C-alpha positions in Angstrom: -70.3 113.6 -11.7 -71.0 110.0 -11.5 -68.5 108.0 -9.9 -68.1 104.4 -11.4 -66.7 102.0 -9.0 -65.4 98.5 -10.6 -66.1 95.6 -8.5 -63.9 92.4 -9.2 -65.7 89.2 -8.7 -64.6 86.8 -5.6 -64.0 84.1 -8.0 -61.2 85.9 -9.9 -59.7 87.1 -6.8 -59.5 83.5 -5.7 -58.0 82.3 -8.9 -55.3 84.9 -9.0 -54.3 84.4 -5.4 -54.2 80.5 -6.3 -51.8 81.2 -9.4 -49.6 83.8 -7.2 -49.1 81.1 -4.5 -48.8 78.0 -6.7 -45.9 79.6 -8.8 -44.2 80.7 -5.5 -44.6 77.3 -4.3 -43.4 75.5 -7.5 -40.1 77.7 -7.3 -39.7 76.8 -3.7 -40.3 72.9 -4.4 -37.7 73.4 -7.5 -35.2 75.1 -5.3 -35.6 72.4 -2.7 -35.2 69.6 -5.5 -32.2 71.2 -7.1 -30.6 71.5 -3.5 -31.0 67.9 -2.7 -29.8 67.0 -6.1 -26.6 69.2 -5.5 -26.0 67.5 -2.1 -26.0 64.0 -3.8 -23.6 65.3 -6.5 -21.2 66.8 -3.8 -21.0 63.3 -2.0 -23.5 63.8 0.4 -25.6 61.0 -1.4 -27.7 59.6 1.9 -28.2 62.9 3.0 -29.5 64.2 -0.4 -31.5 61.2 -1.2 -33.2 61.4 2.1 -34.0 65.2 1.2 -35.6 63.8 -2.0 -37.6 61.3 -0.2 -39.0 63.8 2.0 -40.2 65.8 -1.0 -41.6 62.7 -2.6 -43.5 62.2 0.5 -45.1 65.3 0.0 -45.4 65.4 -3.7 -45.5 61.9 -4.8 -46.7 62.8 -8.5 -44.3 65.5 -9.4 -42.3 63.9 -12.4 -39.0 66.0 -12.1 -38.8 65.0 -8.5 -39.4 61.5 -9.4 -36.9 61.7 -12.5 -34.1 63.0 -10.3 -34.6 60.4 -7.8 -34.6 57.4 -10.1 -31.5 58.8 -11.7 -29.7 59.4 -8.4 -30.9 56.3 -6.5 -30.6 53.8 -9.1 -27.8 51.3 -8.3 -27.3 52.8 -4.7 -27.0 49.9 -2.3 -28.8 51.8 0.6 -31.9 51.9 -1.7 -34.2 48.9 -2.3 -35.1 48.1 -5.8 -38.6 47.5 -5.0 -39.0 51.3 -3.5 -37.9 52.3 -7.2 -40.1 50.1 -8.8 -43.1 51.5 -6.8 -42.0 55.2 -7.8 -42.2 54.2 -11.3 -46.0 53.6 -10.9 -46.4 57.4 -10.4 -44.7 58.1 -13.9 -46.8 60.1 -16.4 -44.9 59.0 -19.9 -46.0 61.8 -21.7 -44.6 64.5 -19.4 -41.6 62.4 -17.8 -38.2 64.2 -18.4 -36.1 62.9 -21.1 -32.9 62.6 -18.8 -34.8 60.1 -16.7 -36.4 58.0 -19.1 -33.5 55.2 -19.4 -33.4 55.3 -15.6 -37.2 54.2 -15.6 -36.7 51.5 -18.0 -33.8 50.2 -16.1 -35.7 50.0 -12.9 -38.7 48.2 -14.6 -36.1 45.8 -16.6 -34.5 44.8 -13.1 -38.0 44.1 -11.6 -38.7 41.9 -14.7 -41.7 44.1 -15.6 -40.9 43.8 -19.4 -44.5 44.7 -20.6 -44.9 47.9 -18.5 -41.1 48.8 -19.5 -42.2 48.2 -23.1 -45.4 50.3 -22.8 -43.6 53.4 -21.2 -40.8 53.1 -23.7 -43.6 53.5 -26.7 -44.8 56.7 -25.2 -41.5 58.2 -23.9 -40.2 61.0 -26.1 -37.8 61.6 -27.7 -36.4 57.9 -26.6 -38.8 56.0 -28.5 -37.6 57.9 -31.7 -34.1 57.4 -31.3 -31.8 54.6 -32.3 -31.0 54.0 -28.7 -34.6 53.5 -27.9 -34.6 50.8 -30.5 -31.8 49.2 -28.6 -33.5 49.5 -25.6 -36.7 47.8 -27.1 -34.6 45.0 -28.2 -33.1 44.3 -25.0 -36.6 44.2 -23.1 -37.5 41.7 -26.0 -34.6 39.6 -25.8 -34.8 39.5 -21.9 -38.2 38.6 -21.9 -37.8 35.7 -24.2 -39.1 37.2 -27.2 -35.8 36.6 -29.7 -37.5 36.8 -32.8 -38.9 40.1 -32.2 -35.5 41.3 -30.6 -33.6 40.4 -33.8 -36.5 41.9 -36.0 -36.0 45.3 -34.2 -31.9 45.0 -34.7 -31.9 44.0 -38.2 -31.9 47.5 -39.7 -30.2 49.4 -36.9 -28.0 52.4 -37.8 -24.9 51.9 -35.6 -23.6 55.3 -36.6 -26.3 56.9 -34.7 -25.4 55.0 -31.4 -23.1 56.3 -28.6 -20.5 54.0 -27.2 -23.0 52.9 -24.3 -25.5 52.3 -26.6 -22.9 50.1 -28.7 -22.3 48.2 -25.4 -25.7 47.7 -24.7 -26.1 46.4 -28.2 -23.1 44.1 -27.8 -24.8 42.6 -24.7 -28.3 42.1 -26.6 -26.2 40.1 -29.3 -24.8 38.3 -26.7 -28.2 37.0 -25.0 -29.5 36.3 -28.4 -26.8 33.9 -28.9 -25.1 36.1 -31.8 -21.5 36.0 -31.0 -20.1 37.8 -34.1 -22.5 40.5 -33.9 -21.8 40.9 -30.3 -17.9 41.1 -30.9 -18.5 43.7 -33.4 -20.5 45.8 -31.7 -18.4 45.9 -28.8 -15.3 46.8 -31.0 -17.5 49.8 -32.5 -18.2 51.0 -29.3 -14.5 51.0 -28.0 -13.6 52.9 -31.3 -16.1 55.5 -30.3 -15.2 55.8 -26.7 -13.1 53.7 -24.3 -14.9 52.8 -21.1 -15.0 50.2 -18.2 -18.3 48.8 -19.6 -17.1 48.8 -23.3 -14.1 46.9 -22.2 -16.5 44.4 -20.3 -18.6 43.8 -23.3 -15.5 43.2 -25.5 -14.4 40.8 -23.1 -17.6 39.0 -22.8 -18.0 38.8 -26.4 -14.6 37.5 -27.1 -15.6 35.0 -24.3 -18.6 34.0 -26.1 -16.6 33.6 -29.6 -14.5 31.0 -27.5 -11.5 33.4 -27.6 -10.9 32.8 -24.0 -7.1 33.3 -24.4 -7.5 36.7 -26.2 -9.8 37.7 -23.6 -7.3 36.8 -20.7 -4.9 38.8 -22.7 -6.8 41.9 -23.3 -7.6 42.2 -19.6 -3.9 41.8 -18.8 -3.1 44.5 -21.5 -5.7 46.9 -20.1 -4.8 46.4 -16.9 -8.2 45.2 -15.7 -7.4 41.9 -14.2 -6.8 43.5 -10.7 -9.2 46.2 -11.0 -12.0 44.0 -12.3 -11.1 40.4 -11.2 -14.7 39.5 -11.4 -14.5 39.8 -15.1 -11.4 37.5 -15.3 -13.3 35.1 -13.1 -16.2 35.1 -15.5 -14.0 34.4 -18.5 -12.5 31.4 -16.8 -16.1 30.5 -16.0 -17.2 30.4 -19.5 -14.1 28.6 -20.4 -14.8 25.8 -18.2 -18.4 25.6 -19.6 -17.0 25.5 -23.1 -14.6 23.0 -22.1 -17.2 20.7 -20.2 -19.6 21.1 -23.4 -16.6 19.9 -25.6 -15.3 17.0 -23.4 -19.0 15.6 -23.2 -19.2 15.6 -26.8 -15.9 13.8 -27.0 -16.7 11.0 -24.5 -19.8 10.5 -26.4 -18.3 10.3 -29.5 -15.4 7.8 -28.0 -18.4 5.7 -26.8 -19.8 5.4 -30.1 -16.2 4.2 -31.4 -16.0 1.7 -28.6 -12.9 3.7 -27.2 -13.9 3.2 -23.7 -10.3 3.5 -21.8 -9.8 7.1 -23.2 -13.7 8.3 -23.3 -13.2 10.8 -20.1 -9.7 12.0 -20.7 -10.7 15.5 -21.6 -13.4 15.4 -18.9 -11.2 14.3 -16.2 -8.9 17.3 -17.3 -11.6 20.0 -17.0 -12.7 18.4 -13.5 -8.8 18.8 -12.3 -8.9 22.3 -13.3 -12.4 23.1 -11.9 -11.2 21.6 -8.4 -8.0 23.7 -8.4 -10.2 26.6 -9.3 -13.0 26.4 -6.8 -11.5 28.5 -4.1 -11.2 31.5 -6.3 -14.9 32.1 -6.5 -15.8 31.4 -2.7 -16.1 35.4 -2.4 -18.8 35.8 -5.3 -22.1 34.4 -4.4 -23.4 34.7 -8.1 -20.2 33.2 -9.7 -19.9 30.6 -7.1 -23.5 29.4 -8.1 -22.5 29.4 -11.6 -19.3 27.6 -10.9 -21.1 24.8 -9.1 -23.7 24.4 -11.5 -21.1 23.5 -14.3 -19.2 21.6 -11.7 -22.0 19.3 -10.8 -23.1 19.0 -14.2 -19.4 17.8 -15.4 -19.2 15.4 -12.0 -22.5 13.7 -13.1 -21.2 12.9 -16.5 -18.6 10.2 -15.5 -21.0 9.1 -12.8 -19.3 10.8 -9.7 -22.5 10.6 -7.9 -21.0 11.0 -4.4 -18.9 13.9 -5.1 -22.2 15.5 -6.5 -24.4 14.8 -3.5 -21.3 16.2 -1.3 -21.2 19.6 -2.8 -25.1 19.7 -2.9 -25.1 19.3 0.7 -22.3 21.8 1.4 -24.0 24.6 -0.7 -27.2 24.5 1.6 -29.3 25.7 -1.5 -32.8 24.2 -2.1 -32.6 21.6 -4.9 -35.5 23.6 -6.8 -33.0 26.6 -7.2 -30.6 24.6 -9.4 -30.9 24.7 -13.3 -32.5 21.9 -14.7 -29.3 20.4 -16.3 -28.0 20.1 -12.5 -31.3 18.9 -10.9 -31.0 16.3 -13.7 -27.6 15.4 -12.4 -28.8 15.7 -8.8 -31.7 13.1 -9.6 -29.2 10.7 -11.3 -27.0 10.6 -8.2 -29.7 10.0 -6.1 -30.7 7.0 -8.3 -27.3 5.7 -8.5 -26.8 5.8 -4.8 -30.0 4.1 -3.7 -32.2 6.9 -2.8 -34.9 6.6 -5.4 -37.2 8.0 -3.2 -35.3 11.3 -3.2 -34.5 11.1 -7.0 -38.5 10.7 -7.8 -39.6 14.3 -7.1 -36.1 15.9 -8.5 -37.0 14.1 -12.0 -40.7 15.1 -11.6 -39.5 18.6 -11.4 -37.8 18.4 -14.8 -41.2 17.9 -16.7 -41.9 21.3 -15.4 -39.4 22.7 -17.8 -40.3 23.5 -21.3 -38.7 21.0 -23.8 -36.4 19.6 -21.3 -37.6 16.1 -20.6 -35.9 13.7 -23.0 -35.6 10.0 -22.9 -32.8 10.1 -20.0 -35.5 11.9 -17.9 -38.0 9.5 -18.5 -35.8 6.6 -18.0 -34.6 7.9 -14.6 -37.9 8.5 -13.3 -39.2 5.0 -14.6 -36.0 3.5 -12.9 -36.8 5.4 -9.5 -40.4 3.8 -9.9 -39.0 0.4 -10.5 -36.5 0.8 -7.7 -39.4 1.8 -5.0 -41.4 -1.1 -6.1 -44.0 1.4 -8.1 -44.7 -0.9 -10.9 -48.2 0.6 -11.5 -46.8 3.9 -12.0 -43.8 2.6 -13.9 -45.9 1.0 -16.3 -48.0 4.3 -17.0 -44.9 5.9 -17.4 -44.0 3.6 -20.5 -47.5 4.2 -21.9 -46.7 8.2 -21.6 -43.3 7.8 -23.1 -45.1 6.3 -26.3 -47.1 9.4 -26.8 -44.5 12.1 -25.7 -41.1 11.0 -27.0 -40.5 12.1 -30.6 -40.7 9.0 -33.3 -38.5 10.5 -35.9 -35.7 12.6 -36.8 -35.8 14.8 -39.9 -33.1 16.0 -42.0 -32.8 19.4 -43.4 -31.4 18.3 -46.5 -33.6 17.8 -49.3 -34.0 14.0 -50.4 -32.9 12.6 -47.1 -35.1 10.1 -45.4 -36.4 10.4 -41.8 -34.8 8.4 -39.4 -35.9 6.9 -35.9 -35.2 9.1 -33.4 -32.6 8.0 -30.8 -35.1 8.5 -27.8 -37.6 6.4 -29.6 -35.0 3.6 -30.0 -34.2 3.6 -26.4 -37.7 3.8 -25.3 -38.5 0.7 -27.5 -35.8 -1.2 -25.6 -37.1 -0.1 -22.2 -40.5 -1.2 -23.2 -39.2 -4.9 -23.7 -37.5 -4.6 -20.1 -40.3 -3.4 -18.5 -42.0 -6.8 -19.3 -39.1 -8.4 -17.7 -39.1 -6.4 -14.7 -42.6 -7.6 -14.0 -41.6 -10.9 -14.4 -43.4 -11.6 -17.8 -40.4 -13.1 -19.2 -42.0 -15.0 -22.1 -43.5 -11.5 -23.2 -40.3 -9.9 -23.2 -38.4 -12.6 -25.3 -41.2 -12.5 -28.0 -41.1 -8.8 -28.1 -37.3 -8.6 -28.5 -37.4 -11.4 -31.1 -39.6 -9.3 -33.1 -37.7 -6.3 -32.8 -34.7 -7.9 -33.8 -36.5 -9.5 -36.8 -37.4 -5.7 -37.7 -34.0 -4.1 -37.1 -31.5 -7.0 -37.4 -28.5 -4.6 -37.3 -29.2 -3.0 -34.0 -26.8 -4.1 -31.7 -28.8 -2.5 -28.7 -31.9 -4.9 -29.5 -29.5 -7.9 -30.0 -28.1 -7.2 -26.7 -31.5 -6.9 -24.9 -32.5 -10.1 -26.4 -29.4 -11.6 -25.0 -30.1 -10.5 -21.7 -33.5 -11.8 -21.5 -32.5 -15.2 -22.7 -29.7 -15.4 -20.1 -32.7 -14.3 -17.5 -34.5 -17.2 -19.0 -31.8 -19.6 -17.9 -30.4 -20.0 -21.6 -27.2 -18.7 -21.3 -25.6 -20.8 -24.2 -28.6 -19.3 -26.5 -27.8 -15.7 -25.1 -24.2 -16.4 -26.2 -24.9 -17.6 -29.7 -27.3 -14.2 -30.0 -23.8 -12.3 -29.2 -21.7 -14.5 -31.1 -22.7 -12.9 -34.4 -21.0 -9.8 -33.8 -17.7 -11.3 -32.8 -16.4 -10.1 -36.3 -16.5 -6.5 -35.3 -13.0 -4.7 -34.6 -14.6 -3.0 -31.4 -17.1 -4.9 -29.3 -19.5 -2.4 -27.6 -19.4 -2.2 -23.8 -22.9 -3.5 -23.4 -21.8 -6.8 -25.2 -19.0 -7.0 -23.5 -20.9 -7.1 -20.0 -23.3 -9.3 -21.3 -20.4 -12.0 -22.7 -19.2 -11.6 -18.7 -22.6 -12.4 -17.4 -23.0 -15.1 -19.6 -19.6 -16.6 -18.9 -20.8 -16.6 -15.1 -24.0 -18.2 -16.0 -21.9 -20.9 -17.9 -19.5 -21.3 -15.0 -16.6 -20.4 -17.3 -14.6 -18.8 -14.3 -11.6 -18.0 -16.2 -13.4 -16.1 -19.2 -15.6 -14.5 -16.4 -12.7 -13.0 -14.6 -11.0 -12.1 -17.4 -13.6 -10.2 -18.7 -14.7 -8.6 -15.5 -11.0 -7.5 -14.9 -11.0 -5.7 -18.8 -14.2 -4.1 -17.9 -13.0 -2.5 -14.3 -10.8 -0.5 -16.6 -13.4 1.1 -18.9 -16.8 0.3 -17.1 -15.8 0.6 -13.3 -19.2 2.5 -12.8 -21.6 0.1 -14.4 -23.4 -1.7 -11.7 -23.6 -4.9 -13.5 -19.9 -5.0 -13.6 -19.7 -4.0 -9.9 -21.8 -6.6 -8.9 -19.9 -9.3 -11.1 -16.9 -8.1 -9.1 -18.4 -8.9 -5.9 -19.3 -12.3 -6.7 -16.0 -12.8 -7.9 -14.6 -12.1 -4.6 -17.3 -14.2 -2.8 -15.7 -17.1 -4.1 -12.5 -16.0 -2.1 -14.4 -16.4 1.2 -15.6 -19.3 3.3 -19.6 -20.3 2.9 -22.1 -22.3 5.2 -25.1 -23.8 4.4 -27.7 -25.5 7.1 -31.0 -27.0 7.0 -33.3 -28.3 9.6 -36.4 -30.5 9.9 -38.6 -30.9 12.7 -41.8 -33.2 12.7 -44.3 -34.7 14.9 -46.5 -37.4 13.6 -50.0 -38.9 14.9 -51.9 -41.8 13.6 -54.9 -44.0 15.1 -52.4 -47.0 15.1 -49.3 -46.3 17.0 -47.4 -49.2 15.5 -47.7 -47.5 12.0 -45.5 -44.5 13.3 -42.8 -47.3 14.5 -42.7 -48.5 10.8 -42.3 -45.1 9.6 -39.8 -42.3 10.7 -41.4 -42.5 14.6 -43.4 -40.0 16.4 -40.9 -37.3 16.4 -38.4 -36.8 13.6 -35.4 -34.2 13.5 -33.1 -34.0 10.5 -29.9 -31.8 10.6 -27.7 -31.1 7.6 -24.8 -28.5 7.9 -22.1 -28.1 5.1 -18.9 -25.5 5.6 -17.2 -24.7 2.4 -13.7 -23.4 1.8 -12.8 -20.7 -0.6 -12.6 -21.9 -4.4 -9.1 -23.0 -5.2 -7.7 -22.7 -8.8 -10.7 -21.5 -9.8 -12.5 -24.9 -9.9 -11.8 -26.9 -6.4 -13.3 -26.5 -3.4 -13.0 -28.4 0.0 -16.1 -29.0 2.5 -16.9 -30.5 5.7 -20.6 -32.0 5.8 -22.4 -33.0 9.0 -25.5 -34.9 9.0 -27.6 -35.9 12.0 -30.9 -38.1 11.5 -33.0 -38.6 14.5 -36.4 -40.4 15.3 -38.4 -41.2 18.3 -39.9 -44.5 18.4 -42.0 -46.6 20.9 -38.6 -48.4 22.1 -36.7 -45.1 22.3 -34.7 -42.8 20.0 -32.9 -44.0 17.2 -30.1 -41.5 15.1 -27.6 -41.6 12.6 -24.9 -38.8 12.8 -22.3 -38.5 10.3 -19.3 -36.4 9.6 -17.5 -36.2 6.4 -14.9 -34.7 4.2 -15.2 -33.8 0.6 -13.8 -32.2 -2.4 -15.9 -30.5 -5.2 -15.0 -29.7 -9.0 -16.9 -27.5 -11.0 -16.3 -26.1 -14.5 -18.5 -25.2 -17.8 -21.8 -26.5 -16.1 -20.3 -29.6 -14.7 -20.1 -30.3 -11.4 -18.4 -33.4 -9.5 -17.9 -34.0 -5.7 -16.8 -37.1 -3.6 -17.6 -37.1 0.2 -16.1 -39.6 2.6 -17.7 -39.8 5.8 -18.0 -41.7 9.0 -21.0 -42.5 11.4 -20.1 -41.0 14.7 -21.4 -43.7 16.7 -20.0 -46.5 14.8 -17.2 -47.1 12.1 -19.6 -47.0 9.0 -17.2 -45.4 6.4 -18.9 -44.4 3.2 -18.2 -42.3 0.0 -20.7 -40.6 -2.0 -20.0 -39.5 -5.5 -22.0 -37.1 -7.4 -21.9 -35.8 -11.1 -24.0 -33.6 -13.2 -23.7 -32.0 -16.8 -25.7 -29.5 -18.5 -25.5 -30.6 -22.3 -27.1 -27.6 -23.5 -29.6 -24.8 -22.2 -32.5 -27.5 -22.1 -30.8 -31.1 -21.1 -29.0 -31.8 -17.6 -28.2 -35.5 -16.6 -26.8 -36.6 -13.1 -25.7 -39.6 -11.4 -24.9 -40.6 -7.9 -23.4 -43.4 -6.0 -23.2 -43.5 -2.2 -21.9 -46.5 -0.3 -23.5 -45.3 2.9 -27.1 -44.5 2.1 -29.6 -43.1 4.3 -31.6 -46.4 5.0 -34.3 -46.3 7.4 -33.1 -45.7 10.8 -34.6 -49.0 11.8 -32.3 -50.8 9.8 -29.2 -48.8 10.9 -30.2 -49.6 14.6 -29.7 -53.5 13.6 -26.3 -52.2 12.1 -27.3 -52.9 8.6 -25.7 -51.0 5.7 -27.0 -49.9 2.3 -25.6 -48.6 -1.1 -27.6 -46.7 -3.3 -27.4 -45.6 -7.1 -29.3 -42.9 -8.8 -29.6 -41.5 -12.4 -31.8 -38.6 -13.5 -32.6 -36.5 -16.5 -33.9 -32.9 -16.4 -35.3 -31.0 -19.0 -36.3 -27.2 -19.3 -37.6 -25.2 -22.0 -36.8 -22.0 -19.9 -37.3 -20.7 -16.3 -41.1 -21.2 -16.7 -41.6 -24.9 -17.9 -39.4 -27.8 -16.5 -39.7 -31.6 -16.4 -37.4 -34.5 -15.0 -37.2 -38.2 -14.3 -35.3 -40.2 -11.8 -34.5 -43.7 -11.0 -32.7 -44.8 -7.6 -31.7 -48.3 -6.6 -30.9 -48.8 -3.0 -29.5 -52.2 -1.8 -29.7 -52.8 1.7 -28.0 -55.9 3.3 -31.0 -56.8 5.4 -32.2 -58.8 2.1 -34.2 -55.9 0.7 -33.9 -54.0 -2.8 -35.7 -50.9 -3.3 -36.3 -49.7 -6.5 -38.0 -46.0 -7.0 -39.2 -44.2 -10.0 -40.0 -40.6 -10.1 -40.9 -38.0 -12.7 -42.5 -34.3 -12.8 -43.8 -31.6 -14.9 -43.9 -28.0 -13.9 -45.3 -25.0 -15.3 -45.4 -21.3 -14.3 -49.2 -20.4 -14.8 -49.3 -16.6 -13.4 -46.7 -13.7 -13.3 -46.8 -10.3 -11.7 -44.2 -7.6 -10.4 -44.5 -9.2 -7.1 -46.2 -12.8 -7.7 -45.5 -15.9 -9.3 -47.5 -19.0 -9.2 -46.4 -22.8 -10.4 -48.3 -25.9 -10.5 -46.2 -29.2 -10.5 -47.5 -32.7 -11.6 -45.6 -35.6 -10.1 -45.5 -39.1 -10.2 -44.0 -41.9 -8.1 -43.5 -45.7 -8.5 -41.6 -47.9 -5.9 -41.2 -51.5 -5.3 -39.5 -53.4 -2.5 -38.6 -57.0 -2.3 -41.0 -58.8 0.2 -38.8 -59.5 3.3 -39.7 -59.3 6.7 -38.3 -55.8 8.1 -39.1 -53.4 10.8 -39.5 -50.5 8.4 -42.5 -49.5 6.2 -41.8 -51.8 3.0 -44.7 -52.4 0.5 -44.2 -54.7 -2.2 -45.3 -51.8 -4.5 -46.7 -48.6 -4.0 -47.4 -45.5 -6.3 -48.8 -42.1 -5.9 -49.7 -38.9 -8.1 -49.7 -35.4 -6.8 -50.1 -32.0 -7.8 -48.7 -29.3 -6.1 -49.5 -25.6 -6.5 -47.1 -23.0 -5.2 -47.2 -19.3 -5.0 -44.6 -16.7 -3.8 -45.3 -13.3 -2.9 -42.5 -11.0 -2.8 -43.8 -8.7 0.0 -40.9 -6.2 0.3 -37.8 -5.9 -1.4 -35.0 -3.1 -1.4 -32.1 -3.8 -3.7 -30.4 -7.1 -2.6 -32.6 -7.6 0.5 -36.1 -8.8 0.5 -38.8 -10.8 2.3 -40.7 -13.3 0.1 -43.7 -15.4 1.5 -44.1 -19.1 0.1 -47.4 -20.9 -0.1 -47.9 -24.9 -1.3 -50.9 -26.6 -1.5 -50.5 -30.2 -2.5 -53.3 -32.8 -3.3 -52.8 -36.2 -4.5 -53.3 -40.0 -4.0 -51.3 -42.9 -3.0 -51.7 -46.6 -3.4 -49.8 -49.8 -2.4 -50.2 -53.4 -3.0 -53.0 -55.0 -1.2 -54.6 -51.7 -0.5 -56.8 -49.3 -2.3 -55.7 -45.6 -2.9 -56.4 -42.9 -0.4 -55.7 -39.1 -0.7 -52.6 -37.2 0.1 -52.9 -33.5 1.5 -50.1 -31.1 2.3 -50.2 -27.3 3.4 -47.0 -25.4 3.8 -46.2 -21.9 4.4 -42.8 -20.4 4.7 -40.7 -17.1 5.0 -37.9 -16.3 2.8 -35.4 -13.5 4.3 -32.6 -12.2 2.1 -30.7 -10.5 4.7 -27.9 -9.1 2.7 -26.4 -9.9 -0.6 -24.5 -12.5 0.7 -27.0 -14.0 3.5 -30.4 -15.8 3.2 -32.4 -17.1 5.8 -35.9 -19.3 5.7 -38.1 -20.8 7.9 -41.8 -22.5 7.5 -44.3 -24.6 8.7 -46.6 -27.4 7.3 -49.1 -30.0 7.8 -49.7 -33.2 5.7 -51.8 -36.3 5.8 -50.3 -39.3 4.2 -51.6 -43.0 4.1 -49.6 -46.2 4.6 -50.8 -49.8 4.8 -54.4 -48.2 4.7 -54.0 -45.9 8.1 -53.5 -42.3 8.1 -50.4 -40.5 9.4 -51.1 -36.9 10.1 -47.6 -34.9 10.2 -47.1 -31.2 11.6 -43.6 -30.1 10.5 -41.4 -27.2 10.6 -38.2 -26.3 8.5 -35.6 -23.9 9.3 -32.4 -23.1 7.0 -29.8 -20.2 6.0 -26.6 -20.0 4.0 -24.1 -17.2 3.6 -20.5 -16.2 3.1 -18.1 -14.7 5.6 
């Protein structure tokens, strides 16, 4: 008998062993996993989760283990969301347990990994095929900004297939899609199926979105949720504030269009009062606090409460970049209004990174931030960018209705014209607005812009006439009132100026023009001082010539102390003048002290000064009168019974009287001309007649530079009497003076300007041939503050007299201010 022995292959033996041990091991893993799950469910959350984490460290791809951990750990404070997100990367969608699929979607959604969440959802079975899967798909589309796709998914959704939780989620989805009616319907349907905290919350939030804030508060109290869920009540209150702010902003804009300025901010002020009272209630919730202050800052910015805006921003210790765009806009406006343009600029620039946010107000804010930093090149470039970027037209959805110019375009066109003026190109600005007004004669804003430029061009009467065509309106716009006030100031109509300023302080107290006008009105209630000093040294090849002129050294000092204006038009002043010259035989001087009174009204000015020499009894009176007949013509008259005759004549106790008449003409600030005649009668037998005329024209304008040329002529004649001072029988001169001002530094009311002068000319007198005149002058002009100015300068000149040349080096110093 043959015995047959069967031999099992070694490979088969190994496979059987593997299957046996794998099965045993799987059973062991399932038992450990289920034990850990039971620990969590029995309240041992931390220990149970730690046990699951230990198992995951050994078996990181086990789908059941991942599923249980996601379900149990989601929402636990001790678990970092990033750990959950990393775990989702081990998911195998086709074999991932159905009970954890929603948890996985939640984790990816919280991490804003919408693309991956949608990819998993498409492969999750059975979730993808269920109605609840469509809701989750819609949530992901809505939260990732794909509103159209989300609405398409929800269009044919069968609500009856959804659970109460699904309907709560659907209500939330409709809310973020800004579909308030559907959100409320879904929340109501969910509560009918099953009452739950989530259902109550979505119902309250849906009521809130529909503007039914009182109903939402009543429901919270009715369901006894106000105390158990105080945050929900705060959310309702917050949304109510947001709605009230939007309504209040619209109300004040409508009121401004109707020129109802006194009541424009009534609603907004009421909201701000309520928000200030509510502020402490959100202190404990960081998220609600941020939302509250975002709305609060925006609301404060509308009535221009800029100091409060910046105070709150500093208190919050939050980077400006973290605030929403509309809040950053309010912050930038606040920086600009409080004279911090260097801080406003980067905040405005950040708003251009927001999609479809930058409108005219953002561009204009950035523009003025540039202007107030003297960045004229960037401002000019921005004007060009605005032309390309801002919309030109607003189109109506109604058929047959023509397009209209977009309001942003209208405002841009005005700013473009003002840009010329800010660059000192006033002629271009005036011509631009004249053209604009001819195209749109009924545009009140353009008419006001034209009136403003006309006043800046020293034509306040023309400006007033531009505005008078709107006098028939029942309600005068605020900008027109401001223009009228500033015209009254320029026209020296003090009572009209004061009345308009007082009226505007009630309706436009935040306007910088109104504020400045108020300060300048108050300046009239203060004492003021003016001072000028002149120092010179002269040289000549013929020393005797200097004795016939003003000496080898000359000093002139003039100081005037003015009282506050009284009864709007009257002012008393003290006048001190001291002339001094050093001659071969000693120093001669003429100090005078006087008391005067001035009257000013409607561009007419008169003054009477009674003065006396401090060395002798030479009492005199000086009477001055000037009157602007219109924007272009002015005449002036003066009589002085103690004229400033040469010091050599004063030393010999001679006296003189002078009579002066002049006529000035100006086209505008750029082109001017004038002529003057003066007769001086000196009791030493001499009578001096002097004729002068000039024509002046600006020939270069730039943001920081102005250049002017002035051509002037002089003719004088004296009686041929023997006197100690220079007294040609006749003389004449012709001079060309070139002036340049360089605004070197400027910040609001303060500035530093450098002034340059070059004069070339010719001088001739009877019995002598014409000789050249030269003069160089350099001066610093400081505006130390709004009410104080200071200047000083040095110069050198060369002038012929009696065929000989006098070379003079001189210096000037002066200041004026109020105290």
